[in-house]
C-alpha positions, -999 to +999 in steps of 0.1 A: +075-139+654+084-105+639+071-094+603+107-097+592+111-132+604+078-142+586+091-126+552+124-144+555+110-178+565+128-210+574+164-213+564+179-240+542+214-250+531+244-229+538+273-228+563+269-215+599+299-193+596+285-176+566+253-169+585+272-142+606+277-123+573+241-123+563+234-086+555+197-079+562+200-048+537+207-071+507+175-093+515+151-073+494+171-074+462+180-110+464+145-125+465+128-147+438+092-161+436+090-198+428+060-219+416+058-253+403+034-253+373+006-279+371+016-294+403+014-287+441+044-294+461+050-293+497+074-270+516+099-297+527+100-315+492+105-281+475+132-273+499+151-305+494+148-303+456+161-266+456+192-278+476+197-307+451+191-285+421+209-253+428+237-266+452+239-231+468+271-217+482+255-198+509+222-200+528+188-197+511+156-188+532+124-203+518+089-192+528+056-210+516+031-183+505-004-188+493-016-203+460+014-226+455+040-197+455+071-199+475+095-169+482+133-177+482+158-151+498+194-157+489+226-144+508+247-149+477+245-127+446+260-157+427+233-181+438+205-156+431+219-151+394+222-189+390+185-195+399+175-168+374+198-176+345+210-213+348+174-229+342+151-241+331+142-259+365+122-289+366+108-307+397+093-342+392+089-333+354+071-300+360+084-266+352+095-245+383+088-210+373+113-184+387+107-147+387+124-119+406+103-107+435+089-073+433+068-052+458+038-053+435+038-093+435+005-108+442+001-144+452-035-143+442-027-144+405-029-180+392+004-178+372+036-156+373+034-125+355+069-128+341+088-160+335+124-165+324+123-189+296+152-209+277+146-204+241+161-230+217+166-223+179+168-256+163+179-257+127+196-222+127+224-223+103+258-219+119+266-187+098+237-170+117+251-177+152+262-142+160+255-126+193+240-095+177+215-115+155+206-138+185+199-107+207+176-094+178+158-125+176+154-128+213+143-092+217+112-099+193+103-125+220+110-103+251+139-090+272+170-110+267+188-119+300+215-144+290+227-161+259+247-195+260 
């Protein structure tokens, strides 16, 4: 098995016709690191849950890496953005952390270095629901990725 095959891992989901269009040049930018907090989960179980939760339009490659981390590689930019933005994701009542893969990622760290979180602002008066104000509040917490 080549190093590239090891990085890509076993494929899940998708349509065989779409496999022919899988562009290896796009692999590096369409990867996320997944980790289920406070729970260890097997490869097959996570693979099935990802398919059920995400309902991907194209193939996803999944690889089990050490310390409870999994590397997911997407063919579709839309599927990639959905996993990053449409959360939070839970599996068996535990939060599934999702972070964009980067070359400096280390699976030896016990928890992800970055987490995309969904922030709810209960009790915020309707008059304050302005995009600019919500972005400013969000920027105090961290980088704003998406506003519902």
